N, C-alpha and C positions, 0 to 999 in steps of 0.2 A: 546854394540854397539847401538848407538842412531841414529834415522833417523827423519828428519823433513818432513812435508807434506805441500805443497802449498795449502792453504785453498781455493784458487780460483778454484782448480781442483776437489774439493770434489763432485760436482754435476755430473761430468763426470767420476770420478774415485772413486766409492764408496768403493773399497778395498784399505785400507791404511796400513801403517806399525805401529806397536806398538813401545813403547819406547825401547823394547828389540830387535827390528828388525823382529818380527814375523808378519805374514800377518793377519790383523784384519778382522773380519766379514766373515770368510770363511764358517761357518756352522750355522744352525739355531737350533731351539728347537728339532725337530724330529730327526735330525742327531745326536745331542748331546745325546739323549735318546738311540738311536741305539748303539752308541759307548759305552755308559754306560753299557747297557745290555751285549754287546760284551765283555767288560772287566771283568764283573762278570762271564761270561761263564756258564750259568745255566746247560747246558747239561754236561759239564765237572765236575761241582761241584756235581751234583746229582750222577754221576758215581763214583766219588772219595770219597765223604764224607757220603753218605747215609749208607754205611756199618759201618764205625767207629762210626757214631752217633747212629745207632741202637744198636751197641754193648754197648754203654755207657748208653743210656736211654730207650732201648727197644722200645715198641710201641708208646712211647710219642714223636715221631718224629715231628708231627705237633706242639705240645706244645713248643718244644725247638726251632723250627724255628720262632714261634711267639715271644717267649721270647727274642731270639737273635735279632729279628727285632726291638724290642722296644728301646734298647739303641742306636742302629744305627739311628733310626728315631729321637730320642731326640738329638743326636749329630749332625745329619744333619740340624736340625733347627739352631743350633749354627753356623755351617758352612755357612749356607745361610746368616745369619746376618753378619758374618765376611767378606764374599765375597761381600756383598753390600757395606760395609764400606771400604774394602781394596781389590779391584779386582786385585789380583796379582797371577800369575800362580805358585808361590812358595808355596801357600796355607799354610800348617802347619808350614813350616819354617818361612815364613813371619809373620804370625799371632802370633805365639808363641814368635818370636823375638820382635814384637811390644808390646806384653803384658808383657813378663817376662825378656827380655834382650837377647843379642846375644848368650850367652852360652846355654841358654834353647832353643833358636831358632835352634841352631846347632843340639842339641840332638833330638829335634822334627823332624827336617828335616832328620837327620840320620836314625831315626826309620822308617820314611816314605820311604826313599830310600832303606833301608834294606828289608822292606816288599815287595816292588815292585821287587827288584832284586831276592829275594827268590822265589816269585811266578812266575817270568819269567822262572826260571829254572824248577819249578814244572810243569808249562804248557808245556814246551818243552818236559819234560819226559813223560807226559801223551800223548802228540801228537805222540811221537815215538811209544808208546805201541799200540795206536789205529791205527797208520799207518800200522804196520805189521799185526795187527789183521784184518784190512780191506783187505790187500793183500791176506792173507790166505783165507778169505771168498770169495773174488772176483775170485780167481783162483782155489778154491777148494783144497787148500793145507794147512792144519792146521799147518804143520811144519814151515811155513813162520812166523807165529805168535811167534814162539819160538826164532826168531832172536833178538827180543827185550830184551831177557834175557842175551844176550852176551854184557858185558859192553863196549867193544870196538866198536862194531857195533852200540850200543845204543848211545854212546856219539858222534860218528861220524854223525849219523843221526840227533841227537839233534843240532849239529853245522849247518847242512844244513837248518833246520827249523829256527834257529836263523838268519842266513844270509838272508833268504827270508823275514822274519818279519822286519829286520833292513832296508832292501832295500825299502820296502813299506813305512815304517815310515819316512824315510828320504825324501820321495817324497811329504809328507805333508798330512794334514787332508782331503783335497778334494779327493785325490787319495785313501786314506784309507777308506773313507766313502763308496765309490762304492763297495769295497770288502766286507765291513761290512754288507751292505744291503743284499747281497746274503747269506753270511755265517750265520748271525743272523736269517734271515728268514727261512733258512733250519733247523737249530737246534730247533727253536720254533715249527715249524710244526711237526717235527718228535717226539718231546717230547709230544705234544698233542696226536699224533697217539699212542704212547706207553701208555699214560695214559688211553685213552679210551679202548684200546685193553686189558690192564691189568684188568680194571674194568669188561669188558665183559667176560673174561676168568677166573675170580677169582674163586677159588675152596674153599675147607675147610681149607686152611692154617690158617687163623685167621679171626674172625668175627669183623667187624668194630664197634667201640665204640666211643662215644663222650668223653670218659675218656682219649683218646689219646691227647686231646687238653688241659688237665689239668696238668700244670707243677708241682703241689703239689704231684702228684703221683710218681715223680722221687725219687728213693731210698735215695740218699745222696747228699750233696752239692758238693762233689768231682765229682760224676757222672754228676751233673748239670753243674759244671765248665767245664768238658771235652766236654759235649754236647754244652754248650754255646760257647766255644772256636771254635769248629767246625762250629757252626751256624753263629758266627760272621764272620768267614772266608767265609762262603757261601754268605754273603751279601757284603763282602768287594769288593770295586771297583767303587762304585757309585761316589766317590769323584774325579774320573778322569774327570767328567763333569766340576768340578771347576778348574782343572788344565788347561782346555781349555778356561777359561773365557776371556782371552785377544784375543782369536781367534774366539769367538762366537758373533753373532749379539746380541747387548744389553746384553753383558755377565754378567753385574752386577746383573741382575735379572734372565735371561734365564738359566744360569748355575745352579743356586740353584733350580729352578723349574725342570730342567732336572734330577738332582740328586734325588729329591723326587719321581718323576714318575718312575725312574729306580728302586728304592728300592721297591716300591709297586708292580710293575709288576713282579719283580723277586719273591717276597713273594708269590704271587698267583701261580706261576709256581711250587715253592717248595712244597706248601701245596697239590696241585693236585698230583704231581708225588710221593711224600712220602706216601700219603694215598693209592694211587693205588698200589705202589710197596709192601707196607706192607700187604694189603688185598690179593694180589696175592701170595707173597712168604713167609710172616711171618718174624720174626726176630730171627729165630733159628740159630744154629751154624752148621747145617748140610744141605746137599742138596742145594736147592735154597734159603735157609734162608739168610737174609741180613747180618747177623753177622757171616756167614761161614768164617773161617780164610783163606780159599783158594781163596775166591773171594771178600773179604771184601774191598780191595782197588779199585775194579772195578766191581760193581754189575751188570752193563750192560753186561759184558762178559758172565755171566750165565743166565741173564733174557731175553736177546734180542731174542734168538731162541724160547723159550717157549711162550713168549708173542706175538711176531710179526711174527713168522713163517718165510717164505721165505723172508720177508721184513726186517729181522734182520740186514742185511748188512747196511740198512739205518741208524740204530741207531749207528753203529760203525762210519759210515761216518759223521753223525751229531756231534758226540763227537769229532771226528778228526777236523771237521770244527770249532767246539766251541773252541778247544784248539788253533787252528791256528789263529782264529779271535782274541781271547783274548791275545795271544802272541804278536800280532801286536799292538793292541790297548793299552795294558798295558804299552808298551814302551813310550806312550805319557806322562805318569805321571812322571817317574824318569827323563826323558830327560828335561822336562820343569821345574822340580824342581831344577835340577842342573844348568840349564840356569839362573833361578832366583837367586840362591845362588851365582853364579859367577857375575851376574849383580850387586848385592848388596855388593859384596866384601868378601863373606864368603868362596868362592872357587876361584881358579886361573882364570884369565881372559880367558883362553883357553875354558872354559865351556860356554862362551858367543858367541862363533863362530856360525854364521848363514850361512846355505848353500846359496850361491849367487843366485842360480836358483830357488830353491824350498822354500826358506824362512823358513827353519826348523832348530832346534838345532841339526845339524848333529853330531857334535863332542860328545855332551852329549849322544845322542842316541847310538852311537857306543861304548862308554865307558860302558854304562849300559848293552849292549849286551855281551860285552867281559867278564865283571865281573860275570854276570849271568851264562854264559857258564862254566866258571872256577869253580864256586860254584857247579853247577850241576855235573860236572865231579868228583869233590872231593867227594860229597855226594854219588854218584853212586857207588864208590869203597869202601866207608866206611860203609854205612848204609845197614842193612838187608832189610829195607822197606823204601827206600828213599822218596817215595811220601807221605806216612803217617807221617813220622817224620818231613818233611818240612812243611806239613800242620799245624801240632801242633805248631812248632816253629813260623810259620807265624802268627797263632792266637795270640801268645804272642806279636809279633811286632805290630799287628793291635791294640790290646788293649792299648798298650803303646802310640802310636802316636795319635790315635783318642782321648784317654783320656786326654792327655796333651793339645790337641787342644780345647777340650770341656772346660777344666778349664781356658784356655787362654781367651775363649769367655767371661766367667763370669767375670774374672778379668778386661779385657779390657773395658767392658761396665759397670763396677760397678757403675759409677757415673750417669748412665742414666737408671738404672733398675727401679727406682720408678717414672719415667716420665709417664709411662702408664702401663696398665695391659699387653698389648702385649709385651712390653719390658721386663717386669718381667718374663713372661713365656718363650719367645723365646730366650732371651739373658741371663736369669738367671736360672730359675728352670729347664727347659728342659735340657740344656747342663750340668748343675751340676749333675742332677740325672743320665744322660747318662754316664758322666765321672766317677761317683762313681761306677756304675755297671761294667764298663770296668776295673776300677782299682781292684775291687774285683776279677774278673775273672783272671786278670793278676797275682795277688798275689797268688791265689789258684793254678794256672797253674805252677808258679815258684816252689811252695812247692811240688806239686805232681810230677813234672818232675825231681826232684832230685833223685827219685827212679829209679834205673837202669832198672827196668822192664817197665818203662813208655814208651809208644809208641811201637816201634818195639822190644824193649829189648836190643838194641845196647847201649853200655855204654862206657864212657871214664873216666878213673881214678875213677871208682866206681860211677860216676854220669850219669844219663840218657843223651843220645845224644841230646834229645830235649832241655834239660836244658843247655847243653854246647853250642848248636847253638844259642838259644834264648838269654840267659843272656850273653854269650860270645860276641855276636854281639854288644850288648849295651855297654859292657865294652870296646870293640874295638873302638866304637864311642867316648867314653870319652878319650881314648888314642889319637885318631886322633885330638880331640878338642884341646889337649895340643899343638900338633904340629901346628895346624892351627892358634892357637892364637899367637904363636911365629912368624909365617910367615906373618900373616896379622893382626897385632895389631890394625891397624886403625879401623877395623870393630869390633873386639872382645872387645876392651877396650872403646867403645863409646856407650853411652846410645841411644836407638832409639828415634826418634821424637814421643812424646806422643800425639800430636794433629793431628793425621793422619786422623781421621774420619771427613768427611765433616759435616758442621754445621747442614744441614737439616737432616742427618741421626743421628747425635749425639742427636738431640732433639726428635728422635723417630718418 
């Protein structure tokens, strides 16, 4: 859906429509960063991954977060360069398509969509758990928290959360940003409260050591790969800033800056909270230990009371707010990716439908919500630990599509790499190293997840459920590619325009 703008009205109507029908210039740098932090959902990530990560790498939590941040930062440099050259909200799909062709573009876009849809279901699941935990704490009735273990009540409540998030998303980025300011502010303040309280009350659980920051102290590469997969998941979401590039003021540059600031801010939060939690509780498998199997999927459930006392309910509320905020903001990425894929001809034209009042990709948003809810319902009835298994499968998806995008950056800019030192680093060395690191984690995770005991121990036909979900989704994408190619040969049998980069950017 294309729209034209009368240039004579630009001075009085600064908000215009993009080529896809979206409203341009809705948000600025600060709002983009807030939405980026919201999508990552630091409070939710700490609650759900600190335990599994501690189980894998012990006290080396800070080290694994730093190591996980490095490939993300390197890949982010490549993303920034691609965004400057091709500001398109299809991001991975568009950039991989331009670099490697339509079939690779489809698989890259498929990996990104799969990751977002999986995490939407995961976020909804955690939101349900904390919703009933919060009710139990608020009314002094612990049995209310047990309602989350009933799969029928759980899935029904998940559907309600999905409906609310979809409604806000359809109303547009401006409406969403107002909600995000409140929810992100709440979770950051409560996390800082938890951190300082944990340091203040720290007992003899474990003595702090700078060795925690040494990744070489991790026992094996398999343990490193598990920790990295979880760490990469912990940082995942900053690229939502780039899917909003067509709706951000000066999006060619602002979106990349927002993504970088988002990743650095979240790293600081993770380092503080991981050290504080380790000093207070240790990484043991009993009691308050972070690796206790009974609380490994939600460390805040056991730490909130001992650390924050009567204010423990705020931590449950903050994590609930974190999930709710991320549930809404995460919908931004798949909706706009599907819009772009429809706009370029890789998906049916129905995905280009724009809401006539709010100027948002309403149809794509609803499709993402429906598929995510169905996936969550299926996993809830199949998996013994749906949240942990989906996080591990999600890490596999993230490594795949981030890695493909990083390699696309190197290949797309291959003729300009020697134009300057900056080009060589930001378009070549950095994304190449980041892509190789992610590829290594992806391969190791595939190998390890074949073991039926990997993750929750749930298995299908003798293979771990994480492997079945992660690899199965990629295979399903290849099958859908065959069907899509038959239905839309004009896109899939045509080479992309190779001179997409503007001359001034091409020259560095």
